[in-house]
N, C-alpha and C positions, 0 to 999 in steps of 0.2 A: 643359979637363975636358968630356968628352961630356956632353949633355945627360941621356942615360941612367943615364949614371955618378949625376950629380944626382937625380935623383929615386931612386934606389936608396940612399944613402945619406938622404934628408930622411924617405924608408920606414923607414930603419930607425932613425933616431931619434927620429920620433913617438911610435912607442907607448912607447918610456924616457919623453920629456914627460910624457905624459897617467899615464904608470905612477906618476908621484911624488902625497904626498898635499900638501895644503896645511897652514900653521899652524895646528893643534891638531885636523889634520886625524887619522885611523884609519891605523894601518900594520902591524899585525899583533895578532895573538893564535889561540886557538882557532877553527877556522871558517871566519876574517879571509879571503876569495879575494880581495881588494884589492890595492891598491898597498904595496909595503914597503921602499919610502924615502921618503925627503922632500925637500922644494925645500929649498934651499940657506938658512942659516939656521936651518935645525931640526935636532934628534935625534930619531928613533923611541926614544922610551922606555920598558920595557916595565913599565905600570901591573900588571897582575894577570894569570895564564894565560889569560884570555880579551882582553884590550884591550891596544894599545900604541898611543901617542899621539906627534903629531909636536908636541914642547914646542920652544921657544926657546932658541937654544943654538948656541955656535961649530961644532961642525962640520956637515959637509954634508946627508950622509944615511948612512943605516945601515940594513941589512937585519932584517927582527926576527922573520922565521921561515925557514923552508926550504922554504915553499912556494913554486910557479912563481908566477910577477907577471903578476898580469890588471889591466885597465884598469878603475877603480871605477864601475859601473853606476849609480850617483846621486850625490849631493853630499856629498862627505868630511868637509866639514867640520861637516856636523849628523848625516847618516846613519852608523847604526852598525844591522850584522847583527846579530841575538839568536846566542850561542854556537851552533855545529853539535848541533838534537837537544837543546837546552833551553829554556829561559825562565825568565822570573822565579819565578814558582810554584814549576816543579821546583827553582831550584836554592833557594828559599828552603826546602821543604820537604827537601830534601835538607841544607840547614843546619841542620833541626833546628824550625824554625820550623810553625805552622798552616797558614797560605795568604801567600799574593800578592795581591793582590785589587784591584779597584777600583767605583767608583759609574759609573752607568749611566742614563739617564732614556729612560722609552719613546718619544718622537718620532726617537731615535736610530736605535732596533731596526731602521727602513726602511731604513737605511744598511748595504748588504753590504758593502762594504769594512770600513767600519767593525764590522758583526760578524762576518767574516773571524778579526777579532781578538780580538775579545770571547770569543768561542767558544771559544776554543782554553787548555785547561787548563792547560796546558803553562804558558800567558803568565801567566794569572790565575785563582788555583783560589778564589775568595770573590768575590760581587756585590753589592754596595750599590745600592737604588734609591733614587736622591737625591734623589725627592718624590712618590711614587704611596704613597707609605706613611703620609707625614703626613696631618693631621686633616683640614685642609680638604678632602683626594682622598678620604678615609676614611670621615669624619662630615660632611657638608658640613650637612646640619640633625640637630638631636638625634634618637636614636637612629635614623636612617635610615643602612645604613650602606653603600658600595660597595667592593668588591677588586678590580675588572676589571684597574684600573695595577697592581697589587702583583701580585695573581697571572702578569700576562704574564711581569715579571720573573722573580720567585719560577719559575714553570713553565721557564722559558730557563735558570736556574739547575739546576733538578730536572737537563735535557735534556743539561747540558754535563759534569753531578756537580761543582758548584761550592758552596761551602759559602755560604749567605745571611744578611747582616747585615738587622734590621730597624733601620727609622728612617727616623720614631721615635714616641715615646706622647705626651710631654709635653714642648711648648716653644714660647715666647711668640709666634713668628711661625706663618705662614702658617694661622692659626687660621679656620677661617669665624666670620663675624660674631657668632650667636648664640653665641660662647664667649668672643670679647673684648670685646666690650659687653655680658658679659649681668650683670646683677641678680642676682646668687647668695648665699644665705646658706651658713656653711660646711658643714652640713649638705647642702646641695644639690648647691654643687661638687665636693664628694669622692663623692657618688653620680655625679657626671659623669664625674671621672674615672676612676672604677671600673671605670664602664660601657665606656667607650672604652677602657681599655687591656684590660681583661680580652676586650673581644669582638674587639678586631685581636688579639692573641697569640694568643687561642681558637685565632681562622680560621686563623691559619699554623703551628699546633701541630704541633710535630717538623718541619717545614721550615727553622728557622731556627736559627743557631748562638746567637746572640746578637742583645739587642736596645739599642738605646740609648734605654732609658726615659724618663729626664731628660737633654733636650739643652739646655745654654747657660743652667744657672741665676744666673750671675752676673758682675757687670758686673766690668770690668778692674781695680778698685780692692780687689776682695773683698767689694765689698758683694752684695747681692741684687739681682737683676734685680729692677724694679718691673713687674710683671707680672699678671692676671688673677689667677692661680695663688696666688702672693704677696699680694696686696694682700687676698685674701680667706683667706687658711690660712696664712700666714708660713710656716716653716720645714719644717710639715708635709708638705706635698705632696708632693717626692721621697717619704717614705716609703710613704706612701698607692698611688702609682702604680708602686714597686716590689712592694708586696705584692700586690698586682692581680696584675701581671704574674706575680710567682711562681706563684698559685693557678692562675694559666690555661694555664702552659707549666711546669712545675718543672723541664725539660731544657732549658732556654734560659740561657745567660748574660745575665745581667742587668747592664746600665753605663749610667754616667752622663758625659756626652760633652761635652767644652769645647772652646775654642779660648783662646791664649794662657797655658794653664796648662804651659807648656812649658820655661818660665824659672822660676827661686827669684824669690817676689816675693808681695804681695798675692794676688793669684788660685791660684796655687799653694796657698798656705797654709789661702785660704778652701774650697777644694775639697778637701782631705787631711783639715782638721775635720770635714767635714760628713762624709767616709766613717767616720772612726774613730767618729764619734758615731752612724752606721748602726750600722756594727757594734755599736758598746756597749748598743745599741736590740734591737738580735736582728733590722734588718732586714736582707733579704735583698738583697744587693750581691757580684757576682763581679769587676766593672772597671770601668775606666776608661777612656775614650777620650783620646786626643790629636789633637785634629782638625789639627795641621800646615801652614797657611796661610801660609807665609813670606814671606819676598824676599830675593831673592840677595842674599848676601853678610851676611844680618843673621840667620844661625841661630842659637838659645842656644844660650851654652857649657854652660851645667847642666842640658842638657836630659837625657844620660843620669842625671844626679846628683836629677832628680825623676820620672825612670821608678821609680826605687832606694825613694826615701820610699813610694810604691801600695804596690811589692809586698812590699816588707817588711810589708806589714799583710795578707800573703795575698792581695792581689787581683791577679788578671791585670790586665795591661797591654795596646792596641795601638794603632798609629796608624792612623784613622780615616777622613783627606779629606786626604789629603799633595798638597799644591802647591808650587810655589816663583817667582813672578814677578815681571819684571822691568819696564822702561821699554821699549816697543816703537816699532820695531821692535829685535825685540833683537840688539846686539854680537854678535859674535865671542869678545869677552870675558865676558862678562856670561855666555853659552851656559856656558862654559867653568869661569866659576865655579860656575853652577846644577849642574853634573854634580860640581863637589867639595860643596858644599852635599846636594845628593840623596844622596850617600854616606854624609858625616857623619851623617845622619837614619836613615838604613836602620841604619848601624853602632851606632846610639847602641840601635837595640831587639836588634841582633845582639849587644849586648853585656850583655843583660839578658834572663837566662834566660823571668823570666814575662813580655815581652813577646810577646806568641802570632803576629803578622801587622800586615803593613803593608796599608795601602789608599789608592793615588791617587785623589782626586778627578776621576775620570775622566781616561783616558790621554791624551787627544788634544788640543790646544789646538784644533783644529775646533770643539770641544763645551764648553770649560772655561766655568765658570763667571764667571770675573775679569775679562776686558774691557768685562763690562756693567755689572761694581760696582763696579771700579775702572778710574778714565778716563785712557788710556795703559798701561797695566797690563794685562801678559797674557805667552800664551811659557811657562804656566805648568807644560806636563806634560813629561811623558815623548816625545809622538809629538807630532811637529810638526800642523799644519792639515790637511798632506798624508797623515797616515797615515803619515808618515817617522821612526823613530825620531831620537833628538837626541843629544847628547851625556850628557845625563842618564840614560841608559839603561844608560850603562856603570858610571855614578857609583852606580844600584842594584846593577848588578854585582859591582862591586868591592867593595862591603858585603858583597853574599851569597856571597861566593867569598875573603874575607878569612879 
């Protein structure tokens, strides 16, 4: 064989080899321009109109679409392109939901690559400020308010045509010391709560879709969290805060927000009993937020049932802080399971008419709160630390288009 002939054959073989997706990689779907065949031992399986994936199987490779084969531009084991001309918010709205959104924080807004994604309202139709509307950020000393951080995010949402969720009015954590260590009478603390909630909510009147008025009132066993609010005012403080918020902005939806209420049990029952009592007492309450800080492979199977228990009361519900963490570095099998988990969580919301939207607690691992809170854990978001979409993104798309 002539040397020139060998090079010719090699040149013909290389593109085909490069054009095969690895196990768990994408191999087809609307908008996909990468590889449409899979490596030996895997089968290109259609998951939905937007996504086909190379799954372990006996067949060698199979084309998923009639699109021309081309070389993938990135790591196909984790990289996922958005469906052509769409995004998560566009898909959510097309499916009848109000929004798909993300949390963000002020320090991230100087990252141009990050904000290029954040500002895309086809991807995100709602923003939650992760920290800049909390008590320590807005009223560091009694009666002295500062809104610069919150205003930056509120103005960003307005400029992008995105809804804004306010987070939050009353929470046991991130309190200035004058609140957490204050020696209050019941009357004095009532005034403190009323003034804080009223001033905060009034400042953003007309700009905020919904407020997490009360955040995380319960322990995991369903008992009330021991904090300055409960210790002085008992179970009356949520009503005080909710009434003040309603008076400050009658059009904003008022929520109570918590974690580990996504499965049937003591904590979900405590929340259900609280909102039932508030409704019976005529206290304004519009919704319950489910944080959904989950672990890969441990999404509760009763989530949809719990959502329905709250919507049966005439309330709306929302997934407010979604992320699904795993041990790092994340294995390929963990990322594949994470894809399924994101799909099942979003699907639960899709199956409940009163679930108005989904918010991820920041969309990228680059700015996730998880690694600094849970040692050895992370990779919790739909985009990785390099702002590349992960398989989790497809899990979300699959639920939104089901």
